[in-house]
N, C-alpha and C positions, 0 to 999 in steps of 0.2 A: 573371475573367483566370484562368487556370493560374499557377501560381508553382512553379518546381523546388526541392524541398527537399532533394534528395540524391540521388547517381548513383553508379555503379559504373563501373569500367574493367574489366569481363570481361564474356565470353560466358558464361551459365550453361549454356545449350543450344546446341548446335553445329548441329540440324538446322532452323533456324526457328521452331520448335514456339511460338506465342502463348503469353501469360501464361495458364496457367487458373484462379488463385486467387491473391487480394493482401489482406493485412489488415495491421494494425500494433497493435503493444500494447508501452508501455515502455518508448518509442525504440529497438524493434525492428521490423523490417520480416520478412514472410513472404511468400515467393513460391512458386507451387507451377507447375509442369510436368509434367505425365505424371506418370509415377512418381518424381518429385523434389520435394524441399519443402526451399527454403534460406531459412535463418535470418540477415539482415544487422542489422548495426549502423547509426542513424542515418547518419554518417558515409560508408555503402557499403563498408563492411567483412565479408565472408564469416564468419558466426562458426560455423555449424553447417550440415552439407548430409545429410540423410536421403534414402534411394532404398531402392524399394519393387519389389515384383514383380508388381502387381496385374493387369497389361496391359491397364488402364482408365485413361480420362482423368480429369481433376481438374475436380468442378463449382463445388466451392467451398472455404473456409478460414475457420475460427473460431480463436479464441484464448481460452482461459480459465484464468486464473494459471498463465499461462507455459506451459503443455500446450496443443499446436495440435492442431484435428482436422481429418480431409479428408474432404469428402463425395464420392465417388467416380461416375461417371454410369454409364448405362444401367440399372441398377436400384437403389432407394435403399439405400445401404451407407456407413456414417460409419467412417472410421479412428482411433484415438486414439493420438498418438504419446507413448509412454511410456518408450523408453531415450534417454535424455540425453549420455550416454556418447561418441557418435562423432562429435565436435568434430574439425573441420579449420579449421586456421589457414592 
């Protein structure tokens, strides 16, 4: 039986894009949609948003030592998120 552990009160993307990557680490959730990465706290508050311009879909996401890595579609390529300064509250 699935159990809801958190929820958000907002639409992250407005074009009905499906979730393309999800992972969690240290009470944070990481959601990836196309060229966007959202970092959310356990209660569902957006703490950080990154936007890329790769024009490619996300195939998967992983986190190591609070640093997200995004795998891009079409040809094998991995993005490492370095800039942690673009916080949005």
